[in-house]
N, CA, C and O atoms as CSV, one atom per row, in Angstrom:
chain,resi,resn,atom,element,x,y,z
A,1,UNK,N,N,-5.990,0.336,16.767
A,1,UNK,CA,C,-5.963,1.230,15.778
A,1,UNK,C,C,-5.081,-0.008,14.525
A,1,UNK,O,O,-4.360,-1.002,14.613
A,2,UNK,N,N,-5.645,0.757,13.532
A,2,UNK,CA,C,-5.388,-0.244,12.146
A,2,UNK,C,C,-4.383,0.401,11.474
A,2,UNK,O,O,-4.420,1.565,11.073
A,3,UNK,N,N,-3.167,-0.662,11.322
A,3,UNK,CA,C,-1.930,-0.544,10.514
A,3,UNK,C,C,-1.815,-1.352,9.596
A,3,UNK,O,O,-2.206,-2.513,9.724
A,4,UNK,N,N,-1.270,-0.907,8.517
A,4,UNK,CA,C,-1.280,-1.160,7.008
A,4,UNK,C,C,0.141,-0.960,6.536
A,4,UNK,O,O,0.490,0.193,6.282
A,5,UNK,N,N,1.055,-2.014,6.379
A,5,UNK,CA,C,2.598,-2.014,5.858
A,5,UNK,C,C,2.660,-2.637,4.868
A,5,UNK,O,O,2.397,-3.838,4.800
A,6,UNK,N,N,3.091,-1.783,3.744
A,6,UNK,CA,C,3.343,-2.477,2.385
A,6,UNK,C,C,4.793,-2.290,2.312
A,6,UNK,O,O,5.330,-1.196,2.488
A,7,UNK,N,N,5.501,-3.517,2.017
A,7,UNK,CA,C,6.924,-3.271,2.010
A,7,UNK,C,C,7.376,-4.109,0.714
A,7,UNK,O,O,7.054,-5.287,0.563
A,8,UNK,N,N,8.295,-3.253,-0.374
A,8,UNK,CA,C,8.744,-4.184,-0.983
A,8,UNK,C,C,10.175,-4.318,-0.983
A,8,UNK,O,O,10.877,-3.474,-0.426
A,9,UNK,N,N,10.793,-5.607,-1.736
A,9,UNK,CA,C,12.208,-5.991,-1.363
A,9,UNK,C,C,13.446,-4.877,-2.067
A,9,UNK,O,O,13.736,-4.583,-3.227
A,10,UNK,N,N,13.919,-4.501,-0.851
A,10,UNK,CA,C,15.138,-3.606,-1.400
A,10,UNK,C,C,16.226,-3.938,-2.178
A,10,UNK,O,O,17.027,-3.080,-2.547
A,11,UNK,N,N,16.350,-5.345,-2.519
A,11,UNK,CA,C,17.344,-6.054,-3.026
A,11,UNK,C,C,16.956,-6.651,-4.368
A,11,UNK,O,O,17.714,-7.334,-5.057
A,12,UNK,N,N,15.268,-6.219,-4.784
A,12,UNK,CA,C,14.965,-6.832,-6.043
A,12,UNK,C,C,15.857,-5.930,-7.334
A,12,UNK,O,O,16.525,-4.905,-7.200
A,13,UNK,N,N,15.664,-6.493,-8.212
A,13,UNK,CA,C,16.292,-5.974,-9.279
A,13,UNK,C,C,15.339,-5.035,-9.964
A,13,UNK,O,O,15.906,-4.444,-10.884
A,14,UNK,N,N,14.263,-4.753,-9.838
A,14,UNK,CA,C,13.191,-3.980,-10.451
A,14,UNK,C,C,12.235,-3.200,-9.112
A,14,UNK,O,O,11.178,-3.664,-8.685
A,15,UNK,N,N,12.865,-1.999,-8.632
A,15,UNK,CA,C,12.066,-1.512,-7.532
A,15,UNK,C,C,11.029,-0.395,-7.817
A,15,UNK,O,O,11.294,0.291,-8.804
A,16,UNK,N,N,9.913,-0.089,-7.149
A,16,UNK,CA,C,9.359,0.950,-7.420
A,16,UNK,C,C,10.015,2.219,-6.951
A,16,UNK,O,O,10.776,2.149,-5.986
A,17,UNK,N,N,9.762,3.533,-7.624
A,17,UNK,CA,C,10.545,4.486,-7.643
A,17,UNK,C,C,9.721,5.012,-6.185
A,17,UNK,O,O,8.707,4.500,-5.711
A,18,UNK,N,N,10.435,6.101,-5.687
A,18,UNK,CA,C,9.722,6.716,-4.476
A,18,UNK,C,C,8.294,7.593,-4.965
A,18,UNK,O,O,7.367,7.712,-4.163
A,19,UNK,N,N,8.218,8.151,-6.263
A,19,UNK,CA,C,6.722,8.656,-6.576
A,19,UNK,C,C,5.735,7.280,-6.724
A,19,UNK,O,O,4.577,7.368,-6.316
A,20,UNK,N,N,6.044,6.466,-7.103
A,20,UNK,CA,C,5.031,4.984,-6.831
A,20,UNK,C,C,4.590,5.167,-5.377
A,20,UNK,O,O,3.561,5.756,-5.044
A,21,UNK,N,N,5.496,4.588,-4.524
A,21,UNK,CA,C,5.403,4.476,-2.951
A,21,UNK,C,C,4.570,5.469,-2.461
A,21,UNK,O,O,3.602,5.241,-1.736
A,22,UNK,N,N,5.025,6.888,-2.950
A,22,UNK,CA,C,4.107,7.874,-2.315
A,22,UNK,C,C,2.676,7.724,-2.811
A,22,UNK,O,O,1.682,7.778,-2.086
A,23,UNK,N,N,2.680,7.521,-4.186
A,23,UNK,CA,C,1.214,7.284,-4.817
A,23,UNK,C,C,0.285,6.277,-4.269
A,23,UNK,O,O,-0.941,6.328,-4.356
A,24,UNK,N,N,1.138,5.153,-3.569
A,24,UNK,CA,C,0.267,3.915,-3.359
A,24,UNK,C,C,0.028,4.071,-1.951
A,24,UNK,O,O,-0.992,3.503,-1.562
A,25,UNK,N,N,0.792,4.778,-0.952
A,25,UNK,CA,C,0.217,5.083,0.079
A,25,UNK,C,C,-0.906,6.112,0.248
A,25,UNK,O,O,-1.786,6.033,1.105
A,26,UNK,N,N,-0.752,7.285,-0.848
A,26,UNK,CA,C,-1.841,8.601,-0.465
A,26,UNK,C,C,-3.045,7.599,-1.444
A,26,UNK,O,O,-4.021,8.349,-1.416
A,27,UNK,N,N,-3.429,6.496,-2.169
A,27,UNK,CA,C,-4.228,5.807,-2.560
A,27,UNK,C,C,-4.946,4.877,-1.556
A,27,UNK,O,O,-6.162,4.684,-1.576
A,28,UNK,N,N,-4.150,4.359,-0.739
A,28,UNK,CA,C,-4.483,3.192,0.265
A,28,UNK,C,C,-5.357,4.644,1.271
A,28,UNK,O,O,-6.567,4.589,1.494
A,29,UNK,N,N,-4.743,5.477,1.614
A,29,UNK,CA,C,-5.468,6.315,2.478
A,29,UNK,C,C,-6.461,7.239,1.649
A,29,UNK,O,O,-7.049,7.976,2.440
A,30,UNK,N,N,-6.808,7.433,0.494
A,30,UNK,CA,C,-8.090,7.665,0.141
A,30,UNK,C,C,-8.886,6.761,-0.150
A,30,UNK,O,O,-9.925,7.225,-0.620
A,31,UNK,N,N,-8.867,5.656,-0.081
A,31,UNK,CA,C,-9.733,4.422,-0.005
A,31,UNK,C,C,-10.165,4.003,1.545
A,31,UNK,O,O,-11.156,3.302,1.745
A,32,UNK,N,N,-9.490,4.403,2.412
A,32,UNK,CA,C,-9.416,3.473,3.630
A,32,UNK,C,C,-9.589,4.602,4.745
A,32,UNK,O,O,-10.171,4.197,5.751
A,33,UNK,N,N,-9.267,5.696,4.758
A,33,UNK,CA,C,-9.314,6.715,5.765
A,33,UNK,C,C,-10.722,7.232,6.216
A,33,UNK,O,O,-10.910,7.652,7.358
A,34,UNK,N,N,-11.546,7.187,5.413
A,34,UNK,CA,C,-12.799,7.452,5.980
A,34,UNK,C,C,-13.401,6.393,6.923
A,34,UNK,O,O,-14.183,6.618,7.846
A,35,UNK,N,N,-12.932,5.263,6.559
A,35,UNK,CA,C,-13.560,4.100,7.415
A,35,UNK,C,C,-12.810,3.807,8.667
A,35,UNK,O,O,-13.331,3.438,9.719
A,36,UNK,N,N,-11.291,4.044,8.419
A,36,UNK,CA,C,-10.322,4.033,9.864
A,36,UNK,C,C,-9.700,5.421,9.935
A,36,UNK,O,O,-8.600,5.711,9.464
A,37,UNK,N,N,-10.554,6.276,10.598
A,37,UNK,CA,C,-9.625,7.687,10.691
A,37,UNK,C,C,-8.400,7.566,11.434
A,37,UNK,O,O,-7.601,8.502,11.397
A,38,UNK,N,N,-8.167,6.599,12.062
A,38,UNK,CA,C,-7.063,6.727,13.123
A,38,UNK,C,C,-5.542,5.458,12.208
A,38,UNK,O,O,-4.391,5.097,12.456
A,39,UNK,N,N,-6.215,5.327,11.527
A,39,UNK,CA,C,-5.158,4.113,10.464
A,39,UNK,C,C,-3.830,4.979,10.439
A,39,UNK,O,O,-3.776,6.204,10.330
A,40,UNK,N,N,-2.591,3.947,10.581
A,40,UNK,CA,C,-1.485,4.126,10.159
A,40,UNK,C,C,-0.942,3.546,9.035
A,40,UNK,O,O,-0.799,2.363,9.343
A,41,UNK,N,N,-0.498,3.734,7.727
A,41,UNK,CA,C,0.267,3.310,6.763
A,41,UNK,C,C,1.729,3.498,6.641
A,41,UNK,O,O,2.312,4.564,6.841
A,42,UNK,N,N,2.206,2.521,6.341
A,42,UNK,CA,C,3.528,2.417,5.966
A,42,UNK,C,C,4.179,1.666,4.540
A,42,UNK,O,O,4.180,0.441,4.424
A,43,UNK,N,N,4.702,2.542,3.532
A,43,UNK,CA,C,4.956,2.050,2.218
A,43,UNK,C,C,6.395,2.142,1.954
A,43,UNK,O,O,6.961,3.201,1.685
A,44,UNK,N,N,6.865,1.204,2.025
A,44,UNK,CA,C,8.576,1.266,1.497
A,44,UNK,C,C,9.421,0.357,1.294
A,44,UNK,O,O,8.897,-0.481,0.559
A,45,UNK,N,N,10.329,0.112,1.525
A,45,UNK,CA,C,11.325,-1.210,1.701
A,45,UNK,C,C,11.515,-1.755,2.736
A,45,UNK,O,O,11.434,-1.246,3.854
A,46,UNK,N,N,11.808,-2.935,2.442
A,46,UNK,CA,C,12.321,-3.776,3.609
A,46,UNK,C,C,13.232,-5.014,2.905
A,46,UNK,O,O,13.713,-4.971,1.772
A,47,UNK,N,N,13.353,-6.217,3.943
A,47,UNK,CA,C,14.253,-7.269,3.809
A,47,UNK,C,C,13.347,-8.047,2.776
A,47,UNK,O,O,13.885,-8.810,1.973
A,48,UNK,N,N,12.112,-7.881,2.785
A,48,UNK,CA,C,11.598,-8.818,1.971
A,48,UNK,C,C,10.139,-8.183,1.606
A,48,UNK,O,O,9.693,-7.308,2.349
A,49,UNK,N,N,9.503,-8.548,0.641
A,49,UNK,CA,C,8.229,-8.267,0.040
A,49,UNK,C,C,6.887,-8.582,0.769
A,49,UNK,O,O,6.380,-9.692,0.603
A,50,UNK,N,N,6.367,-7.771,1.467
A,50,UNK,CA,C,5.157,-8.015,2.304
A,50,UNK,C,C,3.979,-7.196,2.470
A,50,UNK,O,O,4.126,-5.975,2.412
A,51,UNK,N,N,2.812,-7.693,2.670
A,51,UNK,CA,C,1.978,-7.065,2.960
A,51,UNK,C,C,1.390,-7.104,4.708
A,51,UNK,O,O,1.137,-8.257,5.057
A,52,UNK,N,N,1.195,-6.245,5.594
A,52,UNK,CA,C,0.861,-6.937,6.969
A,52,UNK,C,C,-0.381,-5.659,7.218
A,52,UNK,O,O,-0.340,-4.459,6.947
A,53,UNK,N,N,-1.422,-6.471,7.826
A,53,UNK,CA,C,-2.444,-5.449,8.418
A,53,UNK,C,C,-2.840,-5.972,9.510
A,53,UNK,O,O,-3.312,-7.109,9.543
A,54,UNK,N,N,-2.712,-5.265,10.495
A,54,UNK,CA,C,-2.812,-5.933,12.027
A,54,UNK,C,C,-3.810,-4.361,12.539
A,54,UNK,O,O,-3.918,-3.343,11.856
A,55,UNK,N,N,-4.381,-4.594,13.816
A,55,UNK,CA,C,-5.543,-3.831,14.355
A,55,UNK,C,C,-6.603,-4.145,14.055
A,55,UNK,O,O,-7.416,-3.328,14.487
A,56,UNK,N,N,-7.135,-5.090,13.414
A,56,UNK,CA,C,-8.092,-5.066,13.038
A,56,UNK,C,C,-8.902,-5.647,14.093
A,56,UNK,O,O,-8.277,-6.379,14.861
A,57,UNK,N,N,-10.369,-5.472,14.358
A,57,UNK,CA,C,-11.098,-5.928,15.370
A,57,UNK,C,C,-11.700,-7.301,14.986
A,57,UNK,O,O,-11.916,-8.136,15.865
A,58,UNK,N,N,-11.963,-7.537,13.732
A,58,UNK,CA,C,-12.883,-8.741,13.162
A,58,UNK,C,C,-12.288,-9.140,12.336
A,58,UNK,O,O,-11.670,-8.333,11.642
A,59,UNK,N,N,-12.211,-10.491,12.059
A,59,UNK,CA,C,-11.331,-11.338,10.835
A,59,UNK,C,C,-12.143,-10.805,9.366
A,59,UNK,O,O,-11.448,-10.680,8.358
A,60,UNK,N,N,-13.494,-10.529,9.302
A,60,UNK,CA,C,-14.014,-9.674,8.410
A,60,UNK,C,C,-13.307,-8.452,7.842
A,60,UNK,O,O,-12.863,-8.269,6.708
A,61,UNK,N,N,-13.313,-7.673,8.895
A,61,UNK,CA,C,-12.491,-6.581,8.295
A,61,UNK,C,C,-11.014,-6.720,7.669
A,61,UNK,O,O,-10.659,-6.410,6.533
A,62,UNK,N,N,-10.519,-7.076,8.345
A,62,UNK,CA,C,-9.032,-7.927,7.492
A,62,UNK,C,C,-9.161,-8.416,6.222
A,62,UNK,O,O,-8.270,-8.237,5.392
A,63,UNK,N,N,-10.184,-9.022,5.971
A,63,UNK,CA,C,-10.414,-9.845,4.534
A,63,UNK,C,C,-11.055,-8.839,3.647
A,63,UNK,O,O,-10.985,-8.943,2.423
A,64,UNK,N,N,-11.751,-7.756,4.310
A,64,UNK,CA,C,-12.153,-6.925,3.537
A,64,UNK,C,C,-11.304,-5.803,3.020
A,64,UNK,O,O,-11.485,-5.137,2.001
A,65,UNK,N,N,-10.266,-5.708,3.980
A,65,UNK,CA,C,-9.114,-4.568,3.432
A,65,UNK,C,C,-8.262,-5.042,2.698
A,65,UNK,O,O,-7.691,-4.318,1.882
A,66,UNK,N,N,-7.913,-6.643,2.836
A,66,UNK,CA,C,-7.081,-6.927,1.763
A,66,UNK,C,C,-7.499,-7.000,0.589
A,66,UNK,O,O,-6.667,-6.817,-0.300
A,67,UNK,N,N,-8.911,-7.287,0.212
A,67,UNK,CA,C,-9.731,-6.953,-1.001
A,67,UNK,C,C,-9.414,-5.568,-1.529
A,67,UNK,O,O,-9.229,-5.424,-2.737
A,68,UNK,N,N,-9.337,-4.491,-0.657
A,68,UNK,CA,C,-9.559,-3.351,-1.092
A,68,UNK,C,C,-8.204,-3.117,-1.803
A,68,UNK,O,O,-8.035,-2.737,-2.961
A,69,UNK,N,N,-7.086,-3.485,-0.679
A,69,UNK,CA,C,-5.592,-3.453,-1.562
A,69,UNK,C,C,-5.547,-4.057,-2.672
A,69,UNK,O,O,-4.961,-3.464,-3.577
A,70,UNK,N,N,-6.146,-5.427,-2.968
A,70,UNK,CA,C,-5.848,-5.925,-3.984
A,70,UNK,C,C,-6.238,-5.238,-5.252
A,70,UNK,O,O,-5.572,-5.156,-6.284
A,71,UNK,N,N,-7.638,-4.672,-4.960
A,71,UNK,CA,C,-8.483,-3.864,-5.530
A,71,UNK,C,C,-7.469,-2.614,-6.240
A,71,UNK,O,O,-7.400,-2.397,-7.450
A,72,UNK,N,N,-6.711,-1.863,-5.155
A,72,UNK,CA,C,-5.777,-0.728,-5.605
A,72,UNK,C,C,-4.851,-1.031,-6.374
A,72,UNK,O,O,-4.560,-0.278,-7.304
A,73,UNK,N,N,-4.064,-2.411,-6.115
A,73,UNK,CA,C,-2.852,-3.012,-6.534
A,73,UNK,C,C,-3.354,-3.128,-8.293
A,73,UNK,O,O,-2.632,-2.624,-9.154
A,74,UNK,N,N,-4.508,-3.764,-8.620
A,74,UNK,CA,C,-4.967,-4.297,-9.835
A,74,UNK,C,C,-5.279,-2.868,-10.750
A,74,UNK,O,O,-4.866,-2.657,-11.890
A,75,UNK,N,N,-6.012,-2.080,-10.028
A,75,UNK,CA,C,-6.300,-0.715,-10.653
A,75,UNK,C,C,-4.872,0.192,-10.800
A,75,UNK,O,O,-4.462,0.717,-9.765
A,76,UNK,N,N,-3.999,0.421,-12.222
A,76,UNK,CA,C,-3.029,1.060,-11.936
A,76,UNK,C,C,-3.423,2.388,-12.212
A,76,UNK,O,O,-2.553,3.141,-12.650
A,77,UNK,N,N,-4.486,2.789,-12.053
A,77,UNK,CA,C,-4.579,4.138,-12.756
A,77,UNK,C,C,-4.185,5.245,-11.418
A,77,UNK,O,O,-4.211,6.455,-11.640
A,78,UNK,N,N,-3.880,4.797,-10.249
A,78,UNK,CA,C,-3.094,5.756,-9.137
A,78,UNK,C,C,-1.606,5.744,-9.464
A,78,UNK,O,O,-0.833,6.268,-8.662
A,79,UNK,N,N,-1.150,5.191,-10.571
A,79,UNK,CA,C,0.548,5.187,-10.587
A,79,UNK,C,C,1.047,6.290,-11.285
A,79,UNK,O,O,0.658,6.273,-12.453
A,80,UNK,N,N,1.834,7.341,-10.983
A,80,UNK,CA,C,2.282,8.286,-11.806
A,80,UNK,C,C,3.134,7.851,-13.090
A,80,UNK,O,O,3.922,6.906,-13.100
A,81,UNK,N,N,2.845,8.703,-14.183
A,81,UNK,CA,C,3.768,8.252,-15.309
A,81,UNK,C,C,5.155,9.008,-14.871
A,81,UNK,O,O,5.327,10.130,-14.395
A,82,UNK,N,N,6.174,7.862,-15.246
A,82,UNK,CA,C,7.478,8.028,-15.052
A,82,UNK,C,C,8.241,9.066,-16.199
A,82,UNK,O,O,8.238,8.599,-17.337
A,83,UNK,N,N,8.764,10.150,-16.074
A,83,UNK,CA,C,9.764,10.613,-17.157
A,83,UNK,C,C,10.838,9.776,-17.401
A,83,UNK,O,O,11.553,9.415,-16.466
A,84,UNK,N,N,11.065,9.381,-18.670
A,84,UNK,CA,C,11.774,8.484,-19.150
A,84,UNK,C,C,13.095,9.415,-20.196
A,84,UNK,O,O,13.935,8.802,-20.854
A,85,UNK,N,N,13.033,10.617,-20.155
A,85,UNK,CA,C,13.986,11.095,-20.709
A,85,UNK,C,C,15.542,10.765,-20.334
A,85,UNK,O,O,15.952,10.711,-19.175
A,86,UNK,N,N,16.481,10.516,-21.694
A,86,UNK,CA,C,17.416,10.203,-21.339
A,86,UNK,C,C,18.562,11.367,-21.743
A,86,UNK,O,O,19.741,11.209,-21.424
């Protein structure tokens, strides 16, 4: 079973909002769930920033998933607009 874990440093001065975390997880699911229906994802905070991909059968699968995750990250169209009213 494929498992993708994207963690952001909980001690970083600039942390993504909960809305951004949910949007990122939704976009990962949208892009990959058809190919990996039993995939498990976790997007949240940890002691350090990291991306972990496990459960792939071939190294080519892991490389392709890494490429897709990079494409998601670089295409910021999935990021919700934050209300900045003060």
